[in-house]
C-alpha positions, 0 to 999 in steps of 0.5 A: 500500500502506497501513500496515495492509498492510505486514509487517515481516520480521526477517532476519539476515546469517549471514556469507555471501559476496555473490554477484556477478551481473555485474562490469560493471556491478557487481551482486550479491546479499546473502542474509539469513535470515528468522526463519521460515527463508526467505531475503531477497535484497538486490540490490546495485549499486555505488551501493547497496553504497557507501550500505550501507557508509556506513550500516554505518560510521555504525552501528558508530561509535555503539558504546560500551564493548565495542562501541566501534569497532575501526577508524578512519575518519580518512584 
C-alpha cells in the first residue's frame, strides 16, 4: 500500500471501559469513535497496553500551564 492509498481516520476515546477478551493471556479491546460515527477497535495485549501507557505518560508530561501534569512519575 502506497501513500496515495492510505486514509487517515480521526477517532476519539469517549471514556469507555476496555473490554477484556481473555485474562490469560491478557487481551482486550479499546473502542474509539470515528468522526463519521463508526467505531475503531484497538486490540490490546499486555505488551501493547504497557507501550500505550508509556506513550500516554510521555504525552501528558509535555503539558504546560493548565495542562501541566497532575501526577508524578518519580518512584
